[in-house]
Backbone bond lengths (Angstrom), bond angles and torsions (degrees), N, CA, C in turn:
res aa  C-N    CA-C-N  psi(-1)  N-CA   C-N-CA  omega(-1)  CA-C   N-CA-C  phi
1 M - - - 1.446 - - 1.510 109.05 -
2 A 1.292 116.55 115.22 1.450 121.41 -176.74 1.527 111.31 -72.89
3 G 1.321 118.76 -26.93 1.457 121.53 -174.94 1.513 114.92 -83.49
4 I 1.311 119.22 -2.57 1.456 121.57 -176.74 1.527 108.68 -118.40
5 S 1.322 115.09 127.18 1.459 119.43 -177.27 1.523 111.49 -70.31
6 K 1.321 114.70 160.57 1.457 121.19 179.23 1.527 110.28 -61.04
7 E 1.330 116.21 -37.89 1.462 120.87 -179.11 1.527 111.22 -63.43
8 V 1.336 116.64 -41.61 1.468 121.12 -180.00 1.523 109.79 -68.37
9 K 1.318 117.16 -41.22 1.468 120.75 176.78 1.524 110.19 -58.19
10 E 1.333 116.23 -46.68 1.464 120.53 -179.73 1.523 111.42 -64.13
11 E 1.335 116.42 -36.90 1.468 121.08 177.98 1.525 110.50 -64.26
12 I 1.324 116.58 -43.55 1.463 121.68 179.70 1.534 110.02 -63.51
13 V 1.315 116.39 -48.84 1.469 120.93 -179.74 1.524 109.93 -61.28
14 S 1.315 116.60 -41.15 1.462 121.18 179.67 1.527 111.35 -62.33
15 K 1.333 116.87 -43.20 1.466 120.32 179.39 1.526 111.22 -61.94
16 V 1.323 116.69 -42.87 1.468 120.15 -179.65 1.528 109.94 -66.50
17 K 1.319 116.68 -41.88 1.465 119.72 179.27 1.527 111.77 -65.72
18 S 1.332 115.92 -24.42 1.467 120.75 178.78 1.525 112.05 -83.42
19 G 1.328 116.58 -2.98 1.459 119.39 175.35 1.514 115.71 117.23
20 A 1.331 118.18 -5.86 1.460 120.03 178.05 1.525 109.72 -67.71
21 K 1.324 116.54 146.10 1.463 120.69 178.85 1.522 109.90 -75.14
22 V 1.317 115.42 138.03 1.463 121.41 -179.17 1.529 110.46 -57.43
23 V 1.319 116.68 -40.55 1.472 120.37 -178.72 1.523 110.60 -61.44
24 D 1.343 116.88 -43.16 1.461 120.63 -179.48 1.527 111.81 -66.26
25 V 1.326 116.38 -44.95 1.459 120.89 179.24 1.528 109.82 -63.91
26 S 1.322 115.72 -38.86 1.463 121.04 178.34 1.527 110.80 -58.23
27 K 1.315 116.23 -45.32 1.476 120.85 179.34 1.526 110.97 -67.05
28 D 1.330 116.58 -42.08 1.466 120.67 -177.95 1.527 112.75 -62.50
29 Y 1.330 116.43 -38.21 1.462 120.36 -175.04 1.529 113.54 -102.53
30 G 1.314 117.27 -7.80 1.464 119.52 -179.09 1.519 113.00 70.68
31 V 1.323 115.80 32.75 1.469 121.68 179.41 1.523 107.21 -116.68
32 S 1.311 117.33 140.40 1.462 120.05 -178.38 1.525 111.15 -67.01
33 T 1.326 115.14 150.73 1.467 119.87 178.18 1.523 110.15 -62.92
34 K 1.321 116.10 -35.02 1.468 120.54 179.22 1.529 110.52 -60.07
35 T 1.318 116.37 -41.89 1.460 120.92 179.27 1.521 110.81 -65.23
36 I 1.330 116.73 -42.59 1.465 120.31 -179.90 1.522 110.32 -63.69
37 Y 1.329 117.16 -43.68 1.468 119.11 178.07 1.530 111.04 -63.18
38 Y 1.315 117.08 -35.19 1.466 121.35 176.79 1.531 109.93 -62.23
39 W 1.339 115.89 -45.62 1.463 120.01 178.10 1.520 110.93 -62.68
40 L 1.323 116.75 -40.11 1.462 120.59 -179.73 1.526 111.19 -63.21
41 R 1.311 116.84 -41.51 1.471 119.82 177.76 1.517 110.31 -61.94
42 G 1.310 117.26 -38.86 1.455 122.03 -179.92 1.512 112.23 -68.24
43 K 1.323 117.18 -30.73 1.466 121.60 -178.35 1.522 112.31 -85.67
44 A 1.316 117.11 -12.57 1.461 120.54 -173.25 1.524 112.41 -66.54
45 N 1.331 117.35 -38.98 1.463 122.55 -178.81 1.524 111.99 43.71
46 S 1.318 117.29 -122.15 1.460 119.87 -177.38 1.522 112.12 -89.79
47 E 1.320 117.04 -9.13 1.458 120.86 178.53 1.524 109.23 -80.82
48 A 1.323 115.56 162.82 1.460 119.43 174.88 1.524 108.24 -67.50
49 S 1.306 116.29 140.38 1.453 119.31 -179.83 1.522 109.95 -70.54
50 V 1.304 115.65 158.14 1.464 121.54 179.57 1.522 110.09 -59.99
51 M 1.310 116.10 -41.18 1.465 119.91 -179.75 1.523 110.39 -64.13
52 E 1.313 117.46 -39.67 1.469 121.46 -179.95 1.530 110.23 -66.56
53 V 1.318 116.52 -42.61 1.461 120.30 179.04 1.528 110.04 -62.19
54 R 1.314 117.17 -44.45 1.479 120.25 178.54 1.519 111.46 -62.88
55 R 1.330 116.64 -40.42 1.464 120.05 179.16 1.526 109.97 -63.26
56 L 1.320 115.64 -43.49 1.458 119.47 -179.60 1.530 111.97 -67.16
57 R 1.330 117.05 -37.22 1.468 119.83 176.68 1.527 110.50 -62.73
58 K 1.336 116.11 -43.91 1.457 120.21 179.73 1.528 110.18 -63.22
59 E 1.322 116.33 -45.14 1.465 120.73 178.85 1.525 110.51 -60.98
60 N 1.324 116.71 -40.98 1.453 121.46 179.16 1.529 110.86 -61.52
61 E 1.310 117.39 -44.39 1.470 121.01 178.41 1.534 111.03 -62.88
62 E 1.327 116.72 -41.21 1.463 120.43 178.59 1.532 110.70 -63.41
63 L 1.319 116.23 -41.96 1.470 119.95 179.40 1.530 111.04 -66.26
64 K 1.328 117.18 -39.26 1.466 120.38 176.45 1.526 110.79 -60.52
65 A 1.319 116.55 -40.87 1.464 120.43 179.06 1.526 110.63 -63.98
66 I 1.311 116.72 -41.53 1.466 120.98 179.28 1.528 110.23 -64.28
67 V 1.329 116.55 -46.93 1.463 120.16 179.31 1.526 110.25 -61.32
68 G 1.318 117.39 -40.91 1.456 121.25 178.17 1.515 112.00 -61.34
69 A 1.322 116.36 -44.90 1.467 120.75 179.80 1.528 110.68 -64.35
70 L 1.309 116.70 -43.06 1.467 120.26 179.25 1.534 111.32 -65.53
71 T 1.302 116.56 -37.84 1.465 120.70 177.93 1.520 110.24 -64.18
72 M 1.325 116.55 -42.56 1.472 120.74 177.76 1.526 110.20 -62.07
73 D 1.321 117.28 -44.21 1.466 121.08 179.23 1.528 110.78 -62.66
74 L 1.307 117.19 -43.42 1.454 121.63 -179.72 1.529 110.77 -63.73
75 T 1.306 116.54 -42.80 1.467 120.76 177.96 1.523 110.55 -61.92
76 K 1.322 116.80 -42.73 1.460 121.91 179.09 1.532 110.72 -62.31
77 L 1.334 116.00 -43.94 1.477 119.45 -179.62 1.526 111.04 -65.50
78 K 1.323 117.78 -37.61 1.458 121.18 179.27 1.529 110.41 -64.53
79 K 1.340 115.95 -40.37 1.451 120.12 179.34 1.520 111.77 -66.39
80 E 1.330 116.08 -38.64 1.467 121.31 179.70 1.525 111.09 -68.21
81 A 1.321 117.56 -30.94 1.457 122.20 -177.27 1.530 111.54 -74.88
82 R 1.285 118.05 -17.18 1.472 121.15 -177.42 1.467 111.83 -77.17
């Protein structure tokens, strides 16, 4: 994007990497989400991409919920068996 300075691009990428939602940053700066994701892919290099980290965090939370539910069920069954 020729109309956006390098500093603004870095600021946008930094905000998203800090946890801001791409949609919100897109609205704040008037830049399309597609463009922001393109910049994020370019900044990822050898590090995990922001999208990958978010996906893994979500998966981790889902797995924690499953383990918690199974633990509760197991505890309940142990109590019933006594």
